[in-house]
C-alpha positions as CSV (number, residue, x, y, z in Angstrom):
1,M,7.8,12.7,-9.9
2,D,5.2,10.5,-9.1
3,E,2.1,10.8,-7.1
4,I,3.5,9.1,-3.9
5,E,6.6,11.5,-4.3
6,K,4.5,14.5,-4.8
7,L,2.4,13.8,-1.7
8,R,5.2,13.2,0.5
9,A,6.9,16.4,-0.7
10,T,3.6,17.9,0.1
11,L,3.4,16.7,3.6
12,E,6.8,17.2,4.6
13,L,6.5,20.7,3.4
14,G,3.3,21.1,5.5
15,E,5.3,20.1,8.6
16,K,2.9,16.9,8.9
17,S,4.4,14.5,11.7
18,E,6.1,11.0,10.9
19,Y,3.3,9.0,11.6
20,T,0.7,11.0,9.6
21,I,3.2,10.8,6.3
22,R,3.7,7.4,6.9
23,D,-0.2,6.7,7.4
24,Y,-1.0,8.6,4.0
25,I,1.7,6.8,2.1
26,W,0.5,3.6,2.9
27,I,-3.2,4.4,2.4
28,A,-1.6,6.2,-1.1
29,E,0.0,2.8,-2.0
30,K,-3.0,0.8,-1.4
31,M,-5.3,3.2,-3.6
32,N,-2.5,2.8,-6.2
33,S,-2.7,-1.1,-6.4
34,F,-6.2,-0.9,-6.0
35,I,-7.4,1.0,-9.4
36,K,-4.7,1.6,-12.0
37,R,-5.1,5.0,-12.3
38,K,-3.9,8.4,-11.1
39,I,-4.9,9.2,-7.6
40,S,-5.7,12.9,-8.8
41,K,-8.6,11.4,-11.2
42,W,-10.2,9.4,-8.4
43,T,-13.8,10.2,-8.5
44,E,-16.5,9.6,-5.8
45,A,-17.7,5.9,-6.8
46,D,-13.7,4.9,-6.7
47,V,-14.0,6.1,-3.4
48,T,-16.8,4.0,-2.1
49,K,-15.6,1.0,-4.1
50,F,-12.8,0.8,-2.1
51,L,-14.4,1.4,1.2
52,F,-16.9,-1.1,0.5
53,H,-13.7,-3.7,-0.4
54,M,-12.1,-2.6,2.9
55,K,-14.7,-3.3,4.9
56,K,-15.8,-7.0,3.1
57,E,-12.3,-8.1,2.1
58,W,-10.3,-6.3,4.9
59,K,-13.1,-6.6,7.6
60,V,-12.0,-3.0,8.8
61,K,-14.0,-1.8,11.3
62,S,-16.5,1.5,10.9
63,R,-14.4,3.8,13.2
64,T,-11.2,2.8,11.1
65,L,-13.1,2.9,8.0
66,S,-14.4,6.6,8.9
67,K,-10.7,7.6,9.3
68,Y,-9.5,5.8,6.0
69,R,-12.3,7.9,4.6
70,T,-10.9,11.2,5.7
71,C,-7.5,10.1,5.0
72,M,-8.2,9.1,1.1
73,I,-10.6,12.5,0.7
74,S,-7.3,14.7,1.4
75,I,-5.3,12.6,-0.2
76,I,-6.8,13.0,-3.4
77,K,-7.2,17.1,-3.0
78,L,-3.6,17.3,-2.1
79,L,-2.9,15.9,-5.5
80,G,-4.8,18.6,-7.1
81,G,-8.0,16.1,-7.3
82,R,-11.7,17.0,-7.4
83,I,-13.6,15.4,-5.1
84,D,-17.1,16.2,-3.7
85,N,-17.3,14.5,-0.1
86,T,-21.3,14.9,0.1
87,L,-21.4,12.4,-2.7
88,I,-19.4,9.7,-0.8
89,P,-21.3,7.5,1.9
90,Q,-20.6,8.7,5.7
91,I,-19.5,5.8,8.0
92,K,-21.7,5.5,10.6
93,V,-19.9,4.8,14.3
94,K,-22.2,3.2,16.5
95,G,-21.6,4.1,20.3
96,E,-18.3,4.5,22.4
97,A,-15.5,2.4,21.4
98,E,-15.1,-0.5,23.1
99,I,-12.2,-0.8,25.2
100,F,-10.9,-4.8,24.7
101,T,-8.2,-5.8,27.4
102,F,-6.2,-8.8,28.3
103,E,-6.4,-10.5,31.7
104,R,-3.0,-9.8,33.9
105,E,-2.9,-13.5,33.7
106,E,-2.9,-13.8,30.2
107,I,0.0,-10.9,29.9
108,N,1.9,-13.2,32.6
109,K,1.0,-16.3,30.3
110,M,2.7,-14.6,27.0
111,L,5.8,-13.2,28.7
112,K,6.5,-16.9,30.6
113,K,5.9,-18.3,27.0
114,M,8.3,-15.9,25.4
115,T,11.3,-15.2,27.8
116,P,13.7,-17.9,27.7
117,A,15.4,-19.5,30.4
118,K,19.2,-18.8,30.7
119,T,19.9,-22.5,30.7
120,A,17.5,-23.2,27.9
121,R,19.0,-25.2,24.7
122,I,18.1,-23.3,21.8
123,S,20.4,-21.1,19.5
124,S,21.7,-18.0,19.9
125,K,19.4,-16.2,17.2
126,R,16.5,-17.7,18.7
127,R,16.9,-16.6,22.1
128,S,17.4,-13.5,20.7
129,W,14.5,-13.5,18.5
130,R,12.5,-14.2,21.9
131,M,14.4,-11.9,24.4
132,K,13.4,-8.8,21.8
133,R,9.4,-9.4,22.0
134,A,9.4,-10.2,25.7
135,C,10.9,-6.9,25.8
136,I,8.6,-5.4,23.5
137,L,5.7,-6.9,25.1
138,A,6.9,-5.7,28.7
139,L,7.9,-2.2,27.8
140,T,4.7,-1.8,25.8
141,Y,2.3,-2.9,29.0
142,A,4.6,-1.1,31.3
143,C,4.6,2.6,29.6
144,A,1.1,2.0,27.9
145,L,3.1,2.4,24.6
146,R,1.7,2.7,21.0
147,A,2.8,0.4,18.3
148,G,4.1,3.7,16.5
149,E,6.2,4.8,19.7
150,V,7.7,1.3,20.3
151,A,8.9,1.5,16.5
152,D,10.6,4.6,16.8
153,L,12.4,3.7,19.9
154,L,16.1,4.8,20.2
155,R,18.6,2.6,22.3
156,S,19.4,6.0,23.6
157,D,15.8,6.8,24.8
158,L,16.0,3.9,27.3
159,N,18.0,5.3,30.5
160,L,18.1,2.0,32.3
161,K,20.4,3.6,35.4
162,K,18.0,6.5,35.9
163,R,15.0,4.1,35.1
164,F,13.0,5.8,32.8
165,L,12.1,5.1,28.9
166,R,12.2,9.0,26.6
167,V,9.2,8.7,24.3
168,R,8.3,11.2,21.4
169,A,4.9,12.7,20.7
170,K,3.1,11.7,18.0
171,K,2.1,14.9,16.8
172,S,4.4,17.5,18.4
173,D,7.9,17.7,19.5
174,T,6.9,16.9,22.8
175,V,9.2,14.5,24.2
176,H,7.8,12.2,27.4
177,K,9.7,10.6,30.3
178,I,8.0,7.4,31.4
179,P,9.4,5.9,34.6
180,I,10.1,2.4,34.4
181,I,9.0,1.4,37.9
182,D,8.8,-3.0,37.4
183,E,11.9,-4.4,38.5
184,L,11.2,-7.6,36.1
185,V,11.0,-5.4,32.9
186,L,14.5,-3.6,34.0
187,K,16.2,-7.1,34.0
188,L,14.6,-8.2,31.1
189,L,15.8,-5.0,29.3
190,R,18.9,-5.7,30.7
191,R,19.6,-9.1,29.3
192,Y,18.1,-8.2,26.2
193,L,20.9,-5.4,25.4
194,E,23.8,-7.5,26.8
195,G,23.5,-9.9,23.8
196,A,22.0,-7.0,21.2
197,K,24.9,-4.5,21.7
198,L,22.9,-1.4,20.4
199,K,24.6,1.8,19.3
200,P,22.9,4.9,20.9
201,D,21.7,6.1,17.7
202,E,20.4,2.5,16.5
203,P,16.6,1.3,17.2
204,L,16.0,-0.1,20.6
205,F,14.2,-2.9,18.8
206,P,15.5,-3.4,15.1
207,H,14.2,-5.7,12.2
208,D,15.0,-9.5,12.6
209,R,16.9,-9.9,9.4
210,S,18.3,-5.9,9.4
211,N,19.3,-3.0,11.2
212,T,16.5,-1.1,10.4
213,P,13.1,0.3,12.8
214,Y,10.3,-2.1,12.7
215,L,7.0,0.2,11.2
216,A,4.1,0.5,13.3
217,R,2.0,-2.2,11.3
218,A,4.7,-4.6,11.6
219,I,4.7,-4.2,15.2
220,S,1.0,-4.4,15.4
221,G,0.6,-7.5,12.7
222,R,3.5,-9.9,12.7
223,I,4.8,-9.0,16.2
224,F,1.6,-9.0,17.8
225,V,0.8,-12.4,16.4
226,D,4.4,-13.7,17.9
227,L,3.1,-12.5,21.0
228,T,-0.6,-13.7,21.6
229,E,0.3,-17.4,20.4
230,P,-0.2,-18.8,23.7
231,I,-3.8,-17.5,24.0
232,K,-6.8,-16.7,22.1
233,V,-6.7,-13.0,21.0
234,E,-10.3,-12.9,20.0
235,E,-10.9,-9.0,19.4
236,R,-8.0,-7.5,21.2
237,T,-5.3,-5.8,19.4
238,F,-1.6,-4.3,20.1
239,H,-3.1,-1.5,21.5
240,S,-4.8,-3.6,24.0
241,F,-1.6,-3.9,25.7
242,R,-1.9,0.0,26.5
243,H,-5.9,-0.6,27.3
244,S,-4.7,-3.2,29.9
245,R,-2.4,-1.1,31.4
246,A,-4.8,1.7,32.2
247,T,-7.5,-0.4,33.2
248,H,-5.9,-2.2,36.0
249,L,-3.7,0.7,37.3
250,I,-7.4,2.1,37.6
251,E,-8.8,-0.8,39.1
252,D,-5.4,-0.7,41.3
253,G,-6.7,2.7,42.9
254,M,-4.7,5.2,40.7
255,K,-6.8,8.4,39.7
256,L,-7.8,9.1,36.6
257,N,-5.4,12.7,36.4
258,Q,-2.5,10.3,37.1
259,V,-3.4,7.8,34.6
260,Q,-3.8,10.8,32.1
261,K,-0.4,11.5,32.7
262,L,1.2,7.9,31.9
263,L,-0.9,7.7,28.7
264,R,0.2,11.2,26.8
265,H,-3.5,12.3,26.7
266,K,-4.2,16.2,26.2
267,S,-7.6,15.6,27.3
268,I,-9.1,13.9,30.7
269,K,-12.2,12.7,28.7
270,S,-9.6,10.7,26.3
271,T,-8.9,9.0,29.9
272,E,-12.3,8.4,30.9
273,I,-13.4,5.8,28.7
274,Y,-11.1,3.3,31.1
275,D,-13.0,4.7,34.1
276,H,-16.5,3.6,32.2
277,A,-14.5,0.4,31.2
278,T,-13.9,-0.6,34.9
279,A,-17.2,0.7,36.2
280,E,-18.6,-2.2,34.1
281,G,-16.2,-4.8,35.3
282,L,-17.2,-3.9,38.8
283,R,-21.0,-4.3,37.7
284,G,-20.3,-7.4,36.8
285,I,-18.3,-8.5,40.2
286,F,-21.4,-7.1,42.1
287,E,-24.1,-9.4,39.6
288,E,-21.9,-12.4,40.3
289,M,-21.8,-11.6,43.9
290,N,-25.7,-10.9,44.0
291,I,-24.8,-8.0,45.5
292,P,-28.2,-6.3,44.8
293,E,-30.3,-8.9,46.0
294,K,-28.2,-8.5,49.4
295,T,-28.1,-4.8,49.6
296,M,-32.0,-4.7,50.0
297,K,-31.8,-5.6,53.4
298,V,-30.5,-2.3,53.8
299,W,-33.1,-0.8,51.7
300,N,-35.9,-3.0,52.4
301,G,-39.1,-0.7,53.9
302,V,-37.8,2.5,53.1
303,R,-40.1,4.4,51.2
304,D,-39.2,5.7,47.7
305,D,-42.2,8.3,46.8
């Protein structure tokens, strides 16, 4: 049994989630290709060197780099290696995580670009390719999905008659039912399914060249590139669709605890970052409209001592 197989077996016996196993195996494979030596023999210097490589060559951000550091240390220990955490530099994560979102008009532009007209003169293969991506975008935004959740969806998880999507929790056996309230999303899904003809136990969005599910990193990588072709992406990622839905709902007046339910957050603190983001946006509107100066008429002459 090689180290990758041993790692997978150890994680499965430890009842780790499918997502954790997938991430650990991916990191382990990258470690294998970076230094041609058994992972269990890696030293603190090897880990430091690989982290530096990821930062400089892969442009990995500090928050993600910190997670990779923890992941690599765990992998080495799980494979029987000995490593001193204190000899590996800590990754400084500055401030709160920034929230990068899409404007509503941008999402609309992406959807229009991907959704083929019924009269469009394109091949059935190209039509299917575009409809699949249009539905991935529409469903991801409407239900605030993560890339891993999109990758794991089965045809049986989508109930168009009762208008809900079943999503399995990442680190537990909990199943969430998310209502689909947008009529356009339902229409797009019906069009897609008419052509796809999927069986209940098949992936809702199978790979273009096979009937296997996409990996989460393919959803957040290649698929994301396809979807965002009409706009400038800048610092946004696939996860920004989820950020955007939450931010837009709060802007529209939905309460934080209600958005928390949609996002499947265990703690309200995780949802509060969107309240901060919308507050910053509101601050910009105030400044643009010169509100502070106009409000001075109310406070003018009031003593503040």
